N, C-alpha and C positions, 0 to 999 in steps of 0.2 A: 865884201868885207867879211860876211858870215863864213863863207867857204874858206877864205884865207885863214880865219881863226881855227876852223876845223882841221886844217892842214898843218897848223903850227905846233906840232909835237912829234915825237918819235913814231907814234902809231898813225897819226893823220897823214904824215908824209907818205906812208905806204898805200893809203887807200883813197885819198882825195885828189882832185884835179882842179886846182884854183886858176885855171886858164882864163884868158880874156879874149873873146867872150866865153862865158861859162858854158860847159856842155849842156845840151838840151835836157838831159836827165835831171839836172839840178832845177831847171826852170819848171819842169813838170812837177817835181816834188814840192817846190814852193807853192805852186798853184793848188795842188791837192791838199796841202796843209791849210792853206787859206780858206778853202771851200769846206773843210770839215769842222763842224762845230765842236767836236771833241779833241781838236788839236789846236795848240797855240804856239806860234813861234815868237819867242820873246827876245828883245834886244835891250841891252843896257846902254845908255848914252851918257856922255859927259860933254857938255858944251856942243851938242849936236853931232859928236863923233861916236860911232858905235864901238863900244869897248868890251862888250860881252854878249853872249847869246845862249839860249837853251830852248829846248822844245818840251812842252808839256802835253801829255796825252791823257785824257780822262776816259776811263774804261768802265762801263757798267759791268757788274759782276753778279753772278748768282751766289757766289760764296759771300761770307760775312753778311748774310741775310739780305742780299741784293745791294750791298754797299758798293759805291764807286771807288775806284783806285786812280791815283795819279802816278803816271810814269814820267820820270825826268830823263831826258836824253840830250846828248850833244851839248853838254855844258862846257863852255869855253870863255876864257877871259883873254883879251889881247895880251900877248906875251910880254910886251913892254910894261904892262901894268899889273902883272901878277904879284901877289903878296901884299896888296894894298887894301884888301877887304872887299873888293868888288864882288868876287865870287860868293862870299859870305852874305852880302846884302842881297844878291840875286837869289840865293837859295832860301833865305829867310822870307823874301817876297813870295817865292814859289810855294813855300809851305802855307803861307796865309792864303794864297790863291786857291790851293787845293782845298783848304777848309771852306772858303767861300763857295766852292763848287760842290760841297757836300761830300767830299771824299773821306773814307774811313782809314785810308792808308796811302802812303807815298812810297814808291819803290824806284830803284835805279840799279843799273848794272855798271860796273866800272872794271876795266881790264885788270887782270890779276897782277900785272906789272906796274900799275899806277899806285904805288905805295903811298905817295904823298896825298893822292886823292882819297885813298882809304882813310887816312888820318883826318883829312878835312871833313869828310862826310860823317865819320864817327863823332867829331867834335860838334856836329849839328844834331846829334841824337840818332843817327842811322845806325843800325846794327847788322852784323853779318849773320843774318838769320836763315838764309837759304843758300843753296848751291845753284848757280846759274849754268845753263848749258846752251850751246848754240849749234846750229847745223848750217854750214855755209852752202848756199844753193847756187 
């Protein structure tokens, strides 16, 4: 279900492989996330059905006087339920979780073409304070 949600948009369709059975690479990633105390894979459920997901990574940092950061990645809500406030509830929960873990900041990257996502994150208080860069390997 998680991988299906990741593949359910114009960018995910190009990079995900929600086959059955899942490719081994996904299973290895799930195992690594589960084993790492600084990573949490979160799912939102309604009546036992997974309707949303995100990954939180807590990073110790030398900057900000040794403050921890929380990075949010792979935020998705089931396409049939978007626009119903699930993503907002998930992100508000994530913000509180970051505070519980002693983080001084929360960061995320969103693709430059996801203009709806930009507005969504800005409505939660995120700001476009940095320029992100990636190197595809």
